[in-house]
C-alpha positions in Angstrom: 12.7 -29.4 -33.8 11.6 -26.6 -31.4 14.8 -26.4 -30.0 16.7 -26.4 -33.2 14.5 -23.5 -34.2 15.2 -21.7 -30.8 18.9 -22.2 -31.5 18.8 -20.8 -35.0 16.8 -17.4 -33.5 20.0 -17.1 -31.1 22.6 -17.5 -33.8 20.6 -15.0 -36.2 20.0 -12.6 -33.4 23.3 -12.4 -31.6 25.6 -11.6 -34.5 28.1 -8.9 -35.0 25.9 -7.1 -37.5 22.4 -7.8 -35.7 22.4 -7.1 -32.0 25.7 -5.4 -31.3 25.8 -3.3 -34.3 22.2 -2.6 -34.5 19.3 -1.0 -32.6 18.4 -3.7 -30.7 20.6 -2.9 -27.4 18.6 0.4 -27.6 15.0 -1.3 -27.8 16.1 -3.6 -25.1 17.0 -0.7 -22.8 13.6 0.7 -23.7 12.0 -1.9 -22.3 13.8 -2.2 -19.4 13.0 1.0 -18.4 9.4 0.7 -19.1 9.1 -2.4 -16.9 11.1 -0.8 -14.2 8.8 2.3 -14.2 5.9 -0.1 -14.3 7.2 -2.2 -11.2 7.8 0.7 -9.2 4.5 2.8 -9.6 2.9 -0.2 -8.9 4.7 -1.1 -5.8 4.0 2.7 -4.5 0.2 2.4 -5.2 0.1 -1.0 -3.8 2.2 -0.1 -0.9 0.1 3.1 -0.3 -3.1 1.1 0.3 -1.4 -1.8 2.3 0.4 1.0 4.5 -3.0 2.8 5.5 -5.0 -0.7 5.5 -2.3 -1.6 8.1 -1.9 1.9 10.3 -6.0 1.5 10.5 -6.1 -2.0 11.7 -3.4 -1.3 14.4 -4.7 1.9 15.8 -8.5 2.0 15.5 -9.4 -1.8 15.0 -11.1 -3.7 12.4 -14.1 -2.2 13.2 -15.8 0.3 15.9 -19.4 0.3 17.3 -20.0 4.0 18.2 -22.8 5.0 20.8 -25.2 7.9 19.8 -26.8 7.8 23.1 -24.7 9.4 26.3 -26.3 7.2 29.0 -24.4 4.1 30.3 -25.2 0.6 29.5 -24.1 -2.9 29.9 -21.2 -3.4 27.3 -21.0 -6.9 28.1 -24.5 -7.6 27.0 -23.8 -5.5 23.7 -20.6 -7.6 23.3 -22.4 -10.7 23.6 -25.0 -9.7 20.8 -22.4 -8.9 18.7 -20.3 -12.0 19.3 -23.9 -13.8 19.0 -24.6 -12.1 15.2 -20.9 -12.4 14.5 -19.1 -15.4 15.5 -15.9 -14.6 13.7 -15.3 -11.6 16.5 -11.8 -12.2 18.4 -12.2 -9.7 21.0 -13.8 -6.3 21.7 -13.0 -3.5 23.8 -14.4 -0.2 25.4 -13.2 3.3 24.4 -13.7 6.7 25.2 -12.7 10.1 22.7 -11.8 13.1 24.7 -11.1 16.4 22.8 -8.8 18.5 25.0 -6.0 21.4 24.6 -2.3 19.9 25.5 0.1 22.8 27.6 3.6 22.1 27.9 6.5 25.0 28.3 4.2 27.4 27.1 3.1 25.5 23.8 -0.5 24.4 23.4 -2.1 22.1 20.7 -5.5 20.6 20.1 -5.1 17.0 21.0 -7.5 13.9 21.1 -7.4 11.5 24.2 -8.5 8.1 23.4 -8.8 6.0 26.7 -8.8 2.2 26.3 -9.7 -0.7 28.4 -6.2 -1.7 29.3 -7.2 -5.2 30.1 -8.3 -5.7 26.4 -6.4 -3.2 24.7 -3.8 -5.9 23.2 -6.3 -8.2 21.9 -8.2 -5.6 19.3 -4.9 -3.3 18.5 -1.5 -3.8 17.6 0.5 -0.9 19.5 3.6 -2.9 20.6 5.1 -2.7 17.1 4.6 1.0 17.0 6.4 1.9 19.6 9.3 3.7 19.1 10.6 4.4 22.5 9.4 3.7 25.9 6.8 0.9 26.6 3.3 0.4 25.7 2.5 -1.0 29.1 -0.2 1.6 30.4 -1.1 -0.6 33.8 2.2 0.1 35.4 1.8 1.5 39.0 2.4 5.3 38.9 1.4 8.2 40.7 0.3 10.0 37.5 -1.9 8.2 34.8 0.4 7.0 31.9 -0.1 8.2 28.3 1.3 7.0 24.9 1.8 9.5 22.3 2.5 10.2 18.6 6.1 11.3 17.2 4.7 14.3 15.6 3.3 15.6 19.0 6.4 14.7 20.9 8.5 16.4 18.3 6.4 19.2 18.2 6.0 19.9 22.0 9.6 18.9 22.9 8.3 15.9 25.3 10.1 12.7 25.9 9.9 9.6 27.8 9.3 10.1 31.4 8.0 13.8 31.0 4.3 15.1 32.3 2.3 17.3 30.6 -1.1 18.8 31.3 -4.2 18.7 29.3 -7.3 21.2 29.5 -10.6 19.5 28.9 -14.1 21.5 28.3 -16.9 19.9 30.5 -20.5 21.0 30.0 -21.7 22.5 33.4 -24.5 20.5 35.0 -26.6 23.5 35.8 -26.4 25.2 32.7 -25.4 23.1 29.6 -24.6 26.0 27.4 -21.7 26.8 29.8 -18.7 24.8 30.2 -16.0 24.2 33.0 -12.1 23.8 32.4 -11.0 20.2 34.3 -7.2 20.0 34.3 -5.4 16.6 34.2 -2.2 15.7 34.0 -0.3 12.8 32.3 2.8 10.9 32.0 4.4 9.7 28.9 5.0 5.9 29.0 5.7 5.8 25.5 6.3 7.6 21.9 4.4 5.7 18.7 4.4 5.9 15.2 0.7 5.4 14.6 1.0 5.2 10.8 -1.1 8.5 10.1 0.2 11.9 9.7 -2.7 13.6 11.8 -2.5 10.8 14.4 1.1 11.4 15.3 0.2 15.0 15.5 -2.3 14.8 17.9 -3.2 11.4 19.1 -2.5 10.6 22.9 -3.7 7.2 24.2 -4.7 6.6 28.1 -6.0 4.0 30.2 -9.9 4.1 30.0 -10.5 5.0 33.6 -8.0 7.6 33.9 -10.0 9.3 30.7 -13.2 8.8 31.9 -12.3 10.6 35.5 -10.8 13.5 33.6 -14.1 14.2 31.9 -16.1 13.6 34.8 -18.3 11.2 32.5 -18.3 8.1 35.3 -18.7 4.6 33.6 -19.9 5.9 30.1 -17.8 5.2 27.1 -17.8 6.0 23.4 -18.0 2.5 21.9 -16.2 -0.8 21.6 -13.4 -1.5 19.2 -13.8 -4.7 17.5 -11.4 -7.4 15.9 -12.5 -10.4 13.4 -10.5 -13.4 12.2 -10.2 -11.7 9.0 -9.7 -7.7 8.4 -11.0 -8.3 4.9 -14.7 -9.3 6.0 -14.8 -6.7 8.6 -16.8 -4.7 5.9 -19.6 -7.1 5.7 -19.6 -7.6 9.6 -20.1 -4.0 9.9 -22.8 -3.3 7.4 -24.6 -6.9 9.4 -24.0 -5.3 12.6 -25.4 -1.8 11.7 -28.3 -3.3 10.3 -28.9 -5.7 13.6 -28.0 -2.9 16.5 -30.2 -0.1 14.7 -30.3 3.7 15.7 -28.6 3.9 18.9 -25.8 2.6 17.4 -23.2 3.8 14.5 -20.9 0.7 13.2 -17.7 1.7 10.6 -15.1 -0.4 9.6 -11.4 0.1 9.0 -12.0 1.6 5.5 -14.7 4.3 6.3 -12.7 6.8 7.7 -10.1 7.1 4.4 -13.2 5.6 2.0 -12.0 8.6 -0.3 -8.0 7.5 -0.3 -8.7 4.1 -0.8 -11.2 4.7 -4.0 -8.8 7.1 -5.3 -6.1 4.3 -5.2 -8.7 2.0 -6.9 -9.0 4.1 -9.8 -5.7 5.6 -10.0 -3.8 1.8 -10.4 -5.5 1.2 -13.5 -4.6 4.2 -15.0 -1.0 4.8 -14.2 -0.5 0.9 -15.3 -2.1 1.9 -18.9 -0.1 5.4 -18.5 3.3 3.8 -18.0 2.8 1.0 -20.4 3.1 3.7 -23.2 6.9 3.2 -22.5 6.4 -0.8 -23.3 4.6 0.1 -26.4 7.3 2.3 -27.6 10.1 0.0 -27.0 8.1 -2.8 -28.5 7.7 -0.7 -31.7 11.6 -0.3 -31.3 11.6 -4.0 -31.1 9.6 -5.0 -34.0 11.6 -2.2 -36.0 14.9 -3.8 -35.3 13.3 -7.4 -36.3 12.4 -5.7 -39.5 15.9 -4.6 -39.9 17.1 -8.3 -39.2 14.9 -9.8 -41.8 16.0 -7.2 -44.2 19.7 -7.9 -43.5 18.9 -12.0 -43.3 17.5 -12.0 -46.6 20.1 -14.5 -47.9 20.0 -16.6 -44.8 16.2 -16.8 -44.9 16.4 -18.0 -48.8 19.0 -20.4 -47.7 17.0 -21.9 -45.0 14.0 -22.2 -47.1 16.1 -23.9 -49.8 17.4 -26.8 -47.3 13.4 -27.4 -46.1 12.5 -24.6 -43.6 8.8 -23.8 -43.9 7.1 -20.6 -43.9 5.8 -21.3 -40.1 9.2 -22.3 -39.2 10.6 -18.8 -40.3 7.9 -17.0 -38.6 8.6 -18.9 -35.2 12.5 -18.1 -35.4 11.7 -14.4 -35.6 8.8 -14.8 -33.0 11.4 -16.3 -30.5 13.8 -13.5 -31.3 11.1 -10.9 -30.6 10.0 -13.0 -27.3 13.6 -13.6 -25.9 13.9 -9.9 -26.3 10.8 -9.6 -24.2 11.9 -11.9 -21.7 15.4 -10.7 -21.2 14.0 -6.9 -21.1 11.2 -7.8 -18.5 13.7 -9.6 -15.9 16.3 -6.8 -16.4 13.6 -4.4 -15.9 12.3 -6.2 -12.8 15.7 -6.5 -11.4 16.0 -2.5 -11.8 12.6 -2.0 -10.2 13.2 -3.8 -7.5 16.6 -1.9 -7.0 15.1 1.5 -7.5 12.3 0.4 -5.0 15.2 -0.1 -2.3 16.4 3.5 -3.2 13.1 4.7 -2.4 12.8 3.5 0.7 16.4 4.8 1.7 15.3 8.4 0.2 12.4 8.5 2.0 13.7 7.3 5.3 16.4 9.8 5.0 15.0 12.8 3.0 11.2 12.3 4.1 9.9 12.4 0.4 6.6 11.7 1.4 4.8 15.0 2.5 2.5 13.6 5.5 0.4 16.7 5.4 -0.8 15.9 1.9 -0.9 11.9 1.7 -1.9 11.3 5.4 1.0 9.1 5.9 4.8 9.8 6.6 6.2 7.1 4.7 5.1 4.3 2.6 6.1 0.5 2.9 6.3 -0.7 -1.0 4.4 -3.5 -1.6 4.8 -5.7 -5.0 1.6 -7.5 -5.0 1.6 -11.2 -6.9 -1.5 -9.9 -9.2 0.7 -6.8 -10.1 3.6 -9.2 -11.1 1.3 -11.2 -13.4 -0.1 -8.4 -15.2 3.1 -6.8 -16.1 4.5 -10.0 -17.0 1.5 -10.5 -19.1 1.0 -7.5 -20.7 4.9 -7.2 -21.4 5.0 -10.6 -23.3 1.7 -9.9 -25.2 3.2 -6.5 -26.4 6.5 -8.4 -27.3 4.8 -10.9 -29.0 2.3 -8.5 -31.2 5.1 -6.8 -32.1 6.8 -9.7 -33.8 4.1 -10.7 -36.0 4.7 -8.2 -38.7 8.4 -8.8 -38.9 8.0 -12.4 -38.4 5.3 -12.9 -41.3 7.8 -10.6 -43.6 10.2 -12.9 -43.2 7.9 -16.0 -43.7 6.6 -14.7 -47.1 9.6 -14.5 -48.3 10.9 -16.6 -51.2 14.2 -18.4 -51.9 14.3 -16.9 -55.0 13.5 -13.4 -53.9 16.2 -13.6 -51.0 18.7 -14.9 -53.5 17.9 -11.9 -56.0 18.0 -9.5 -53.5 21.3 -10.5 -52.3 
């Protein structure tokens, strides 16, 4: 019976005076555009979040234990305490941060040098996939210490693979701490990276831990440990637990902490954008509803004949409900196809034209991401809106009596 009703709804919808000669194509077009806009907007929001998350994990690790004390300690003992408290720890690596000034060919720029334990760097960070040119191997033998720099810094300072540059580091005077001495260091560029964030690309330099310690004249001291866990989403829970365990000498932060405002903004804006863009689908659904109303009026005689031969009120309601759901399903599929096409165009445009302003959004580019949960939400919202839009015209057709239909005809 259901297949017969579906066939009837198909025949009544796709006729010269109903679909091809009425407003149904415009209603369908509006629905397609609404779904496409929703797909693109959700892909951009999710892509921004996932791109920033990946950059943080690749460059700064899942979490960091930062020392508040400048006195040296046994980092292996600290690692053992962390591993005992958090068995999901995969590995850790020492790091040190040094603020410096880079000078090259008459140009200067403030930079941040990160010295990393090269023996463990690959276990906690993922620099290899971010190398644009050159190599990420900092252990290669060289007279001058090797370094990796961000692509923005390389472009701004005119640096290329194999070039050497100098940095100036202020070091506190051992006699008078209020005074500083200048220490000069030299590095050779081993690789140029896309670090995933605009500010990192503009001022980030990665070097070997020992070279950075010698440059800053800090002996074997270090800033803290970079941690990597089995699950990045568990890092926040682990960071909270370690913060309570290690106490005041240490400060524990996870990958989300340094950009908490951006992640919170995405979480707040995503449902708002979803509701705003859904208005387009609401408008398209009203057009579908009006199309079905016109269809009911034009089909008075057909409805009367169908009821005369035995179709019930519920059967007629189902016929027009099938029509609305069919239009909704077609609009949903075509909208997704158009949305995916627009996402591809967006990726091409941002790669060639630089649509994303790194100074504003912290990212030079976004890898669009269509999440499964967003897809389910778009499908459910679209079909629900279309179903509700069909109820009024379907009930109008179901309430029509055979005598009324023949009399109007």
